[in-house]
C-alpha positions in Angstrom: 0.0 0.0 0.0 1.4 3.4 -1.0 2.0 6.2 1.4 -0.8 8.2 -0.3 -3.2 5.3 0.1 -2.3 4.8 3.8 -2.8 8.6 4.4 -6.2 8.5 2.6 -7.3 5.5 4.6 -6.2 7.1 7.9 -8.1 10.2 7.0 -11.3 8.1 6.3 -11.0 6.3 9.6 -10.5 9.6 11.5 -13.5 11.1 9.7 -15.6 8.1 10.5 -14.6 8.3 14.2 -15.8 11.9 14.3 -19.1 10.8 12.8 -19.6 7.9 15.2 -18.3 9.5 18.4 -21.3 11.7 19.1 -23.7 8.8 18.6 -21.7 6.6 20.9 -21.5 9.3 23.5 -25.2 9.9 23.2 -25.9 6.1 23.7 -23.6 6.0 26.7 -25.3 9.1 28.1 -28.7 7.5 27.6 -27.5 4.4 29.4 -26.0 6.4 32.3 -29.3 8.2 32.9 -31.5 5.2 32.4 -34.2 5.0 33.5 -35.5 8.5 34.0 -39.2 7.7 33.2 -41.6 4.7 33.5 -40.8 1.5 31.6 -43.7 0.0 29.8 -44.0 -3.8 29.8 -46.2 -5.3 27.1 -47.5 -8.8 28.1 -48.3 -11.2 25.3 -51.3 -12.8 27.0 -54.6 -11.6 28.5 -54.8 -10.4 32.1 -54.9 -13.2 34.6 -52.7 -15.7 32.8 -49.4 -17.1 34.2 -47.2 -14.7 32.2 -49.3 -11.7 33.3 -49.2 -12.8 37.0 -45.4 -13.3 36.9 -44.7 -10.1 35.1 -46.6 -8.0 37.7 -44.8 -9.7 40.5 -41.4 -9.1 38.9 -42.2 -5.6 37.7 -43.1 -4.5 41.2 -39.8 -5.7 42.6 -37.8 -4.2 39.6 -39.4 -0.8 40.4 -37.5 -0.8 43.7 -34.3 -1.4 41.9 -34.7 1.0 39.0 -36.6 3.8 40.8 -39.3 4.0 38.1 -42.7 2.3 37.8 -43.1 -0.5 35.2 -46.7 -0.4 34.1 -48.0 -3.5 32.5 -50.1 -3.6 29.3 -51.7 -6.7 27.8 -51.7 -7.3 24.1 -52.9 -10.8 23.4 -53.4 -12.5 20.0 -51.7 -14.7 17.4 -49.8 -16.8 19.9 -48.2 -13.7 21.4 -47.2 -12.2 18.0 -49.3 -9.1 18.5 -47.3 -8.1 21.5 -44.0 -9.2 20.0 -44.6 -7.1 16.9 -45.5 -4.0 18.9 -42.3 -4.3 21.0 -40.1 -5.3 18.1 -40.9 -2.0 16.3 -40.6 0.2 19.4 -37.7 2.5 20.1 -34.7 0.5 21.3 -34.3 2.7 24.4 -35.2 0.3 27.1 -38.6 1.9 27.8 -40.7 -0.7 26.1 -40.2 -4.4 27.0 -41.9 -7.7 26.0 -43.0 -10.2 28.6 -44.0 -13.4 27.0 -44.4 -17.2 27.0 -41.9 -19.0 24.7 -43.9 -19.0 21.5 -43.5 -15.4 20.2 -39.8 -15.4 20.7 -39.1 -19.0 19.7 -41.4 -21.0 17.5 -43.9 -18.6 15.9 -41.8 -18.4 12.6 -42.5 -22.1 12.2 -46.2 -21.6 12.8 -47.1 -18.4 10.9 -46.5 -17.8 7.2 -45.8 -14.2 7.7 -44.5 -12.3 10.8 -43.5 -8.6 10.9 -40.7 -9.4 13.3 -37.7 -11.8 13.7 -37.6 -13.4 17.1 -33.9 -13.9 17.1 -33.3 -10.2 16.9 -34.9 -9.4 20.3 -32.4 -8.5 23.0 -32.9 -11.1 25.8 -33.1 -9.5 29.3 -33.9 -12.4 31.6 -36.0 -15.5 32.2 -38.5 -14.4 34.9 -39.8 -17.9 36.0 -40.2 -21.5 35.2 -43.2 -23.7 36.1 -43.8 -27.3 35.4 -46.5 -28.4 33.0 -49.1 -31.0 33.9 -51.6 -33.1 32.1 -55.0 -31.8 33.3 -58.3 -33.5 32.5 -61.9 -32.5 33.1 -63.3 -33.7 36.4 -65.5 -36.4 35.0 -63.0 -37.7 32.4 -63.3 -41.5 32.3 -59.5 -42.3 32.4 -57.9 -42.2 35.9 -54.3 -42.7 34.7 -52.2 -41.7 31.7 -52.2 -45.3 30.4 -56.0 -45.4 30.6 -56.1 -42.1 28.7 -53.8 -43.5 26.0 -55.9 -46.6 25.7 -59.1 -44.5 25.5 -57.6 -42.2 22.9 -56.6 -45.2 20.7 -60.0 -46.8 21.1 -61.7 -43.5 20.2 -59.4 -41.9 17.6 -60.2 -38.3 16.8 -62.9 -38.1 19.6 -60.8 -36.6 22.4 -60.2 -32.9 22.2 -57.6 -30.8 24.0 -57.3 -27.1 24.8 -54.3 -24.9 24.4 -53.5 -21.2 24.9 -53.2 -20.9 21.1 -51.4 -22.3 18.1 -47.7 -22.8 18.8 -47.9 -22.3 22.6 -46.3 -24.6 25.0 -49.6 -26.4 25.7 -50.1 -27.0 22.0 -46.6 -28.3 21.3 -46.4 -30.4 24.4 -49.6 -32.2 23.3 -48.1 -32.6 19.9 -45.1 -34.2 21.5 -47.3 -36.4 23.6 -49.2 -37.6 20.5 -46.1 -38.4 18.6 -44.7 -40.5 21.5 -47.9 -42.3 22.4 -49.2 -42.7 18.7 -52.5 -41.1 19.6 -54.5 -38.5 17.7 -56.3 -35.7 19.6 -58.4 -32.8 18.3 -56.9 -29.4 18.9 -59.1 -26.6 20.2 -56.9 -23.4 20.5 -57.9 -20.5 22.8 -56.6 -17.0 23.3 -54.8 -17.6 26.6 -54.8 -19.8 29.6 -57.9 -18.5 31.4 -60.5 -19.2 28.6 -58.9 -22.6 27.9 -59.1 -23.6 31.5 -62.7 -22.4 31.8 -63.7 -24.9 29.1 -61.8 -27.7 30.8 -63.7 -26.9 34.0 -67.0 -26.7 32.1 -66.3 -30.1 30.4 -66.4 -28.6 26.9 -62.8 -30.0 26.3 -61.3 -33.2 27.6 -57.8 -32.3 28.6 -55.0 -29.7 28.5 -51.3 -29.6 29.1 -50.9 -26.5 31.2 -48.7 -25.0 33.9 -49.0 -26.3 37.4 -49.5 -22.8 38.9 -53.0 -22.4 37.4 -54.1 -26.0 37.5 -53.1 -26.9 41.1 -56.0 -25.0 42.7 -58.4 -26.6 40.3 -57.0 -30.1 41.1 -57.2 -29.5 44.9 -60.8 -28.1 44.6 -61.9 -31.2 42.6 -62.8 -29.0 39.5 -60.3 -30.8 37.3 -57.8 -33.6 37.7 -54.0 -33.7 37.2 -53.0 -37.1 35.8 -49.3 -36.5 35.5 -46.5 -33.9 35.7 -44.3 -33.3 32.7 -41.2 -32.7 34.8 -38.2 -35.0 35.5 -39.2 -35.5 39.1 -42.4 -35.5 41.1 -43.5 -32.1 42.5 -43.6 -31.6 46.2 -47.0 -29.9 46.1 -48.6 -33.0 44.6 -46.3 -35.9 45.6 -48.8 -38.6 44.8 -49.0 -37.5 41.1 -46.5 -39.5 38.9 -44.4 -38.0 36.2 -45.1 -38.8 32.6 -42.0 -41.0 32.5 -43.2 -43.0 35.5 -46.5 -43.4 33.6 -44.7 -44.9 30.6 -44.4 -41.9 28.4 -40.7 -41.4 27.9 -39.2 -38.2 26.6 -42.2 -35.9 27.1 -40.7 -33.3 29.4 -42.1 -29.8 29.3 -42.2 -26.6 31.4 -43.5 -23.2 30.8 -41.1 -20.2 31.1 -41.7 -16.5 31.0 -39.1 -14.2 29.5 -38.4 -10.5 29.5 -36.9 -9.2 26.2 -36.2 -5.8 24.6 -36.4 -4.4 21.1 -33.5 -5.1 18.7 -30.5 -2.9 19.0 -31.3 -1.8 22.6 -27.9 -0.7 24.0 -26.1 -3.4 25.9 -25.6 -1.1 28.9 -29.3 -0.6 29.2 -30.0 -4.4 28.9 -27.4 -5.0 31.6 -29.1 -2.5 33.9 -32.5 -4.2 33.3 -30.9 -7.6 33.8 -29.3 -6.6 37.1 -32.6 -5.2 38.4 -34.4 -8.4 37.4 -31.8 -10.7 39.1 -32.0 -8.6 42.2 -35.8 -9.0 42.1 -35.4 -12.8 42.0 -33.7 -12.7 45.4 -36.4 -10.6 47.1 -38.0 -12.6 49.9 -41.5 -11.4 49.2 -41.1 -12.4 45.5 -39.8 -15.8 46.5 -42.7 -16.3 48.9 -45.2 -15.5 46.1 -43.4 -17.9 43.7 -43.5 -20.7 46.2 -47.3 -20.1 46.7 -47.7 -20.4 42.9 -45.3 -23.3 42.6 -43.0 -21.2 40.4 -39.2 -21.5 40.1 -37.3 -18.3 39.9 -35.4 -17.6 36.7 -32.4 -15.3 36.4 -29.0 -15.4 34.8 -27.1 -13.1 32.4 -28.5 -11.9 29.0 -26.0 -14.2 27.3 -27.3 -17.2 29.2 -30.8 -16.1 28.5 -30.1 -15.9 24.8 -28.5 -19.4 24.8 -31.5 -20.9 26.6 -34.0 -19.3 24.1 -32.0 -20.6 21.2 -31.9 -24.1 22.7 -35.6 -24.1 23.2 -36.2 -22.8 19.7 -34.3 -25.7 18.2 -36.0 -28.3 20.5 -39.6 -27.2 19.8 -38.9 -26.5 16.2 -38.0 -30.2 15.8 -41.3 -31.1 17.5 -43.2 -28.9 15.1 -41.5 -30.5 12.1 -41.9 -34.1 13.4 -45.6 -33.4 14.1 -46.1 -32.0 10.6 -47.7 -28.8 12.0 -48.1 -26.4 9.0 -47.9 -22.6 9.3 -51.2 -20.9 9.2 
């Protein structure tokens, strides 16, 4: 390279640094002052669902860490895509966040022909909570065990229906996994969230549902529905007499529901780090832990990098289930 070329290149680098420096300084300044106003959290499910409940608990404790309120707004629809779309196209300044179940930030691209956002571009903040999934049946369902349910389903193909929180949600995909392992065929009845789905299980309009323990345990204890098995590796202390799916002869059908907090693409790393630290501090709050125990929730936490790796792993895992089940995008 000639001296003139080196000089020209040096001049270009210098000029570029003058252009970028103010933007970098502005971003650093924004991060240093963050937050100086309320942080809106858009929840991907209707009010009253598991994600909504967890978000309100965590937001309340993050407020103490950040010194600003975190008002919650519910935007349900399209398996969480309505909320995800809104947050994806928000300003990447940390003042609009997404609280969601797995679907809108993992598997929705497998399930919808067109999305106006790309889940992998979200900036992961933290996993707020994990909760085991269970196999819940209507109170008067004839099967008393998982093996009896499987036998009944095989003897009555296409006659048993199951509820889910919507296409591509954990409840939908867990049932698809269950069907593939047990070689059964059930009829899918998707709902717009956990609450309306559970209402129809209780009313006996649908036969069964894979759903999170937190919302199904009170129904089980009250005799309004019955838990046949848990989809976790081990039995759960709150219902020690209920077997796991593996103990019931269904191997490889493990599933839990998790709730994540994510930010729009290109949100500055320093702001994501502040949000992550506040969330992790919230996870250690004694009142939050008491609420989680009462709801049979496990606290989340971890770094943004760990959160991203976990979300990627879940995307690959459930993407494989979707392909194996032959679920076509709508």
